N, C-alpha and C positions, 0 to 999 in steps of 0.2 A: 724663778726657778721652774723645771721642767717638770710637770705632773703629768702623767705618772713618771717616776724616776728611770733613770737608764738601765738599772739593775732590775725593774720591773718588765721594762720592756725586752731586754734580753732574755729575761725567763719564758715570757709569752713566746718569743720567736723559738727559741730552742727547746719548747715544751713536746715537740712531735718528734724530737731527737731519740732513737733508740739507744740503750745503755751500750757503750763501747764505740760510739760512733762520735765523730768530731762534731762537735756544736757548729750550728749554722753562721752563728755570729759570734764573734771573739772579744770584740771591742766597740766603744761607743761610736768610733768613726763609722763602721758598718751602719749602724742605726742612723746617724746623721745623715749619709749619703742616700739610704733607701726612704727616709722621710723627706727630704729634700726633691730628690727625683719625683715622689709622689706629688708632692705640693707644685713643682711645676707641671704636671700633667693637670691637675686641678684648677690651675689657672690658665691652662691652656683649653680648658672646657670641658675636661671628664667630668663624669657625674661621680659626686660622692657617695660612698658607700654606706655612710653614716649620717645622721643629720647635723647639717652644717651648723644650726643655730647662730647666723651671723658672726660664725668666727672666721679667724684668719686662715687661708690654705694649709700652713704648717701645722696649725693646731687640728685640723681635719685630719691631716695625713697620721699625726702621732695617734689620734684616737682610732682611726683605721687598723692601726698596726696592733694598738692594745686591745683591741675587740676580736684580734684574729681575722679580721677583714681583708688585710692586706699580709703577702706573703713574702719573703725575701728569699729568692732562690740561691741555694749553694752554688758555687762555681762550678761543681759536676753537673748539676740540672741546666745550668747557662751554656755550657759545651754541647749538651745533648741537644738544645733546640737550637 
């Protein structure tokens, strides 16, 4: 089982969204894609933003997202970059 839950992760990611704006993450799929991409970066040699504690890269990526150290960019932000 995933700890924290998908619901908790979605709340953290969408916590900075202003009232009336569309949420950054609407589905579990977005959470899965973001954490998988970050896990691949960690496997490729990127430095973790949290203490890895000998955990697997996906667990570290989930922890980074939950602690707010990893941000998911909305489609609008991706197009601007």
